[in-house]
C-alpha positions in Angstrom: 11.5 17.5 11.8 14.7 18.2 9.9 16.6 15.4 8.3 19.3 14.2 10.8 19.0 17.6 12.5 20.9 19.4 9.8 20.2 21.1 6.5 21.3 19.9 3.1 21.5 21.4 -0.4 19.8 19.6 -3.3 20.1 20.5 -7.0 17.0 19.2 -8.7 17.6 19.1 -12.4 15.0 18.6 -15.1 16.6 17.0 -18.2 15.3 17.1 -21.8 14.1 20.7 -22.3 13.6 21.2 -26.0 12.5 17.6 -26.7 8.9 18.6 -27.3 6.2 21.1 -26.1 4.9 18.6 -23.5 8.3 18.6 -21.8 9.0 22.3 -22.2 5.7 23.3 -20.6 6.1 20.9 -17.7 9.6 22.1 -16.9 8.5 25.7 -17.1 5.7 25.1 -14.6 8.0 23.2 -12.3 10.5 26.0 -12.4 7.8 28.5 -11.6 6.8 26.4 -8.6 10.3 26.8 -7.1 11.7 23.4 -6.1 13.2 22.9 -9.5 16.2 25.2 -9.9 18.1 23.7 -12.9 17.3 22.4 -16.4 19.3 21.4 -19.5 18.4 21.8 -23.2 18.6 19.5 -26.2 19.4 21.9 -29.0 19.0 19.2 -31.7 15.3 18.6 -30.9 12.3 20.4 -32.5 11.3 22.6 -29.5 14.7 23.9 -28.6 14.0 27.5 -29.7 11.8 27.9 -26.6 15.1 28.4 -24.9 14.8 32.1 -25.7 11.6 32.3 -23.5 13.1 30.0 -20.8 16.1 32.3 -20.4 13.9 35.4 -20.3 11.3 34.1 -17.9 13.8 32.4 -15.5 16.9 34.5 -15.3 18.0 33.0 -11.9 17.7 29.3 -13.1 20.8 27.3 -13.9 20.4 26.4 -17.6 22.8 23.8 -19.1 23.2 21.9 -22.3 21.9 18.4 -22.6 24.2 17.1 -25.4 22.4 14.5 -27.5 23.8 11.8 -29.7 21.1 9.1 -29.5 17.7 10.8 -30.2 16.5 13.0 -33.1 18.5 14.4 -35.9 21.9 16.0 -35.9 22.4 19.7 -35.6 25.4 19.5 -37.9 25.0 18.7 -41.6 24.4 14.9 -41.6 27.1 14.3 -44.2 29.6 15.9 -41.9 28.7 13.6 -39.0 27.9 10.5 -41.0 29.2 8.0 -38.3 26.4 9.2 -36.0 23.5 8.9 -38.4 21.4 5.8 -39.1 20.0 5.2 -42.6 16.7 6.9 -41.6 18.5 10.2 -41.0 18.2 10.0 -37.2 20.9 9.3 -34.6 21.6 5.7 -33.9 19.8 4.3 -30.8 21.7 4.4 -27.5 22.6 0.7 -27.5 23.8 0.9 -31.2 25.7 4.1 -30.6 27.5 2.4 -27.6 28.3 -0.7 -29.7 29.7 1.4 -32.5 31.8 3.6 -30.3 33.3 0.6 -28.5 34.1 -1.1 -31.8 35.6 2.1 -33.2 33.1 2.7 -35.9 32.5 6.3 -34.8 35.0 9.1 -35.4 35.8 11.3 -32.4 35.9 14.2 -34.9 32.2 13.6 -35.8 31.3 13.7 -32.1 33.2 16.9 -31.5 31.6 18.6 -34.6 28.1 17.6 -33.6 28.5 18.7 -30.0 30.1 21.9 -31.0 27.2 22.7 -33.3 24.7 22.0 -30.6 26.7 24.3 -28.3 26.7 27.1 -30.9 22.9 26.8 -31.2 22.6 27.2 -27.4 24.9 30.2 -27.3 23.1 31.9 -30.1 19.8 31.9 -28.1 20.9 32.1 -24.5 24.6 32.7 -24.0 27.0 30.4 -22.3 25.5 27.2 -20.7 26.1 26.9 -17.0 26.7 23.1 -17.0 26.5 20.1 -19.3 25.4 16.5 -19.3 24.4 14.0 -22.0 21.1 12.4 -23.0 20.9 8.8 -21.7 24.4 9.4 -20.1 25.8 8.3 -23.4 29.2 9.8 -22.6 29.8 7.3 -19.8 32.0 5.1 -22.0 35.8 4.6 -22.1 37.4 7.3 -24.1 34.2 9.2 -24.7 34.0 10.5 -21.2 37.4 12.1 -21.5 36.7 13.4 -25.0 33.6 15.3 -23.9 35.1 16.6 -20.7 38.0 18.0 -22.7 35.6 19.6 -25.2 33.5 21.2 -22.4 36.7 22.6 -20.9 37.7 24.1 -24.2 34.3 25.7 -24.6 34.4 27.1 -21.2 31.5 25.1 -19.7 32.9 24.9 -16.1 30.3 22.5 -14.5 28.9 19.1 -15.2 26.7 16.4 -13.7 28.7 14.3 -11.2 28.7 10.5 -11.9 29.5 9.7 -8.3 26.4 7.8 -7.3 24.6 8.5 -4.0 22.8 5.2 -3.8 19.5 5.5 -2.0 17.6 2.2 -2.2 14.0 2.0 -1.2 14.7 -1.1 0.9 17.8 -1.9 2.9 21.1 -0.1 2.9 23.4 0.9 0.0 25.9 -1.7 1.1 23.2 -4.4 0.9 22.3 -3.3 -2.5 25.9 -3.4 -3.7 26.3 -6.9 -2.4 23.2 -8.0 -4.4 24.4 -6.0 -7.5 28.2 -6.2 -7.7 28.3 -5.0 -11.3 26.4 -1.8 -10.3 28.9 -1.3 -7.6 31.9 -1.9 -10.0 30.5 0.5 -12.7 30.0 3.1 -10.0 33.6 2.8 -8.9 34.8 3.3 -12.5 32.7 6.3 -13.3 33.4 7.9 -9.9 37.1 7.7 -10.8 36.5 9.4 -14.1 34.5 12.1 -12.2 37.4 12.6 -9.8 39.8 13.0 -12.8 37.5 15.6 -14.3 37.3 17.5 -11.0 41.1 17.6 -10.9 41.0 19.3 -14.3 38.9 22.1 -12.8 35.4 20.9 -13.7 32.9 21.7 -10.9 30.1 19.2 -10.1 27.8 18.2 -7.3 29.0 15.7 -4.8 27.0 13.0 -6.5 23.7 12.1 -8.3 21.0 10.4 -6.2 20.3 6.9 -7.5 17.1 5.4 -6.3 16.8 1.6 -6.9 13.5 0.1 -5.9 11.5 3.2 -6.4 10.6 2.5 -10.0 10.9 5.0 -12.9 10.9 8.7 -11.9 11.4 10.6 -8.7 7.8 11.4 -7.8 8.4 10.0 -4.3 10.9 12.8 -3.7 9.9 13.4 -0.1 10.4 9.8 0.8 13.7 9.7 -1.1 15.3 12.7 0.5 14.7 11.2 4.0 16.8 8.2 3.0 19.7 10.0 1.2 23.1 9.4 2.8 23.9 13.1 2.4 27.5 14.1 1.4 29.3 16.7 3.6 29.9 20.2 2.4 28.6 19.8 -1.2 25.1 19.5 -2.8 23.6 16.3 -4.2 21.7 16.3 -7.5 18.4 14.7 -8.2 17.4 14.3 -11.8 13.8 14.4 -13.1 12.1 14.2 -16.4 8.7 15.9 -16.2 6.1 16.2 -19.0 2.5 17.3 -19.2 1.5 14.3 -21.3 3.0 11.1 -22.8 4.8 11.2 -26.2 5.5 7.5 -26.6 7.9 7.7 -29.5 10.2 10.1 -27.7 10.0 9.0 -24.1 11.2 5.4 -24.2 10.9 3.7 -20.9 10.0 7.0 -19.1 6.4 7.5 -19.9 3.8 7.8 -17.2 6.5 8.5 -14.6 7.1 11.8 -16.4 3.5 12.9 -15.8 3.7 11.9 -12.1 6.9 13.9 -11.7 5.2 16.9 -13.3 2.3 16.7 -10.9 4.6 16.5 -7.9 7.2 19.2 -8.9 4.7 21.8 -10.1 3.3 22.0 -6.6 4.5 25.3 -5.0 4.1 23.8 -1.6 6.9 21.3 -2.3 9.6 23.8 -1.5 8.2 24.4 1.9 7.8 20.7 2.6 11.4 20.0 1.6 12.7 22.8 3.7 10.7 21.5 6.7 12.7 18.3 6.5 16.0 20.1 6.1 16.4 20.0 2.3 17.1 23.3 0.5 16.7 23.3 -3.3 19.5 25.2 -5.0 21.0 25.5 -8.5 24.5 25.0 -10.0 25.4 28.5 -8.8 26.4 27.0 -5.4 29.2 25.0 -6.9 
């Protein structure tokens, strides 16, 4: 039975390509299975050069850049982006990065240089990225959102992840969840406004990103989730996953076993058929 008697487009995006071989192999297998139609690459991480094979093996897949400021080492010379680098030579953690940005201890020029360098690495291996987002959504901060949108526009990256939330709780309605979590609702309103401003500047994006409170880490319950999505009209939604063939604890943070569960679900070639049977058609960013 189709979802609400209609069909809907869903961009399933795998983040973190380039992080490590376990992530790269998982994403490649999921792309080959067919439901996954988009991925994005961390060009500051050790396995980013696999992007050459990714582009060759999956020419129809939407490949974007996953700009990273909170994991691994900088792509630019560390002395040129010193505000971003902790004493151990790695980027600051996400909480520390956010604190330093909000207290004006990070130069916007250092961010621009690092992101430009990561972009140049991408272009050298695979040409222009189709879309952009950031690791751990670190750009969702006052002033930084606008800075990175402007940089992406100047670099000609015409699409990005939407930060309009399509809230799909496991239990109850979205309104009930908002009433129980007013700060979640308020933050959602702010970043939706930022997304609208970016769209007015010509940046293309999905209608929103599916948020799944109550389901726990990961999106392995994808078939249950899509049946509850309040689908937007006339535009695709985006569902973000983080598959891996195994656990790499020092890289994965809170997303550990959930990555393996996602890998097992999204590498199944029957998933495309099952999604289409309930009215959900996986697509890439090319539909925007």
